[in-house]
N, C-alpha and C positions, 0 to 999 in steps of 0.2 A: 518665292511666291509669285513674282511677276513673270518669271521665266515659265512656270508651270501653266499659268494663265495663257501666255502667249502660245505655247506648244499646244495647248488644249484647243485653242481658237484655230490654229493652222490645221490640226488634224480634222476638226469639224468641217472646215470649208473644203478640204481635200475630199471628205466622205460626200459631202453634198454635190460637189463637181462630178465625181464618179457615179453617183446615182442619176444625176441629170443627164449625163452623156450616155449612159447605158440604157436608158428608157426608150429612146427612139429607135434604136438599132434593132430591137425585137419586134416592133410592130410593122407589118407589111401593110402598105396602103393600097386599097382596092378601090377602082373607079365604080360608081354606082351606075348601073344601066337605067336609063330612062326611055320613055316612049313619048314622043311629042307629036300632037296633031294640031294643025292650024297655024303654025310658024316654023320657019325654016332656021334651024341652028347648025353651026359648024363647031368641029372640035379638032384640035391639033396635037392633043397630048393623051390619046388613048382614052378619052371620056371623063378625065378629072374636071375640065373645064369646057363649057360650051359658050358660044357668042352668037348674037343675033340682033337684028333690027326690028323695032316696033314702029309700025306707021305712026305719023304725027296725029292722025285722027283717032288712034286707039285701036284695039283689037281684042278678040277672045281666042284662047287657045287652051289645050289641056296637056298636062304632064302626068304620065303614070309611072310610078316607081316603087320598088320594094321597100323603100324608107321613106318617111314623111318629110315635109318641108320643115326645116329646123331654124332657118334665118332669113329675114327679108331685109335688104338695105336699099334705101332709094335716096340718090343724091348725098351719099355717105352718112345718112342717118338710119340707124338700126330701129325697126319697128317692133318694139316690145311694150306690153301694157305695164302698169303700176306693179304688178306682181312678177314681172320678168317673163311673162308668157307671150308667145307670138302674137302680134296683132296684124291679122291678114287684110286690113283694109285702111285706106286712107285717101288723100286727094288724088293719088296716082292710080288707084284702082282697088280691086278686092279679088280675094283668092277663098274659094271654098274647098275644103278638103274631105273627102269621104273614103272609107275603106272599100276596097274592090277585090274581094276574095283576100289573097295574101298580100296584096299591093295596096297603094294609096293613089287616088285619083284627085289632081288639083285641077279644078276649073278656075282659070285666070282671066280676069277682065282688067285690060289697061285702058284708062280713060284717056280722052284727047288731052294732048299737051298744049295747054294755054299759057305756060309759065314764061314764054319768051326766051327760054334757053333750053338746050339739050338736057334730057333727063336720063340718069343712069339708074338701072334696077338690077340688084343682084340677088339671085335666089340660092339658098344652100340646101340641098337635100342630103339627108344622113347625117351621121356623126362620126367622130373619132377617126377610124381607119377606113371606112367605107362611106364615101361621099362624092358629090359632084357640085360645082359651082355653075351657075347659069348667069352671064353677064348680058344684059339687054341694053340697048341704046335707042332712045326714042328721040327723034329730032323734033325741034320746035315748029 
């Protein structure tokens, strides 16, 4: 009886490992195209990740993309409300998102950094296999 149970568990773990390993191989990841106005961003990995600096006094800029903003992280804190929905405002600034034809336009306002330390902001656009990350650094 113990032998049968042990064999069943081993077979189950092997099936799980095979399923987990085969899932990622079939999905092709595609960088999401974005258009930024009012801020200079650089990319070195074909558009999956962008980076830029925000002036200490704050700034306004826009991002247009075919997918909407899906995640905001400021100083390693993810901004979600009590229902798990994106919370696009805080001490760091605010973001308003509006449809623009078949795209989404994000109007982004970053407030003055008065924290006494550098602030990091990460914006994720898109989901699953079509996405891009935008890493911003705002000096104190």
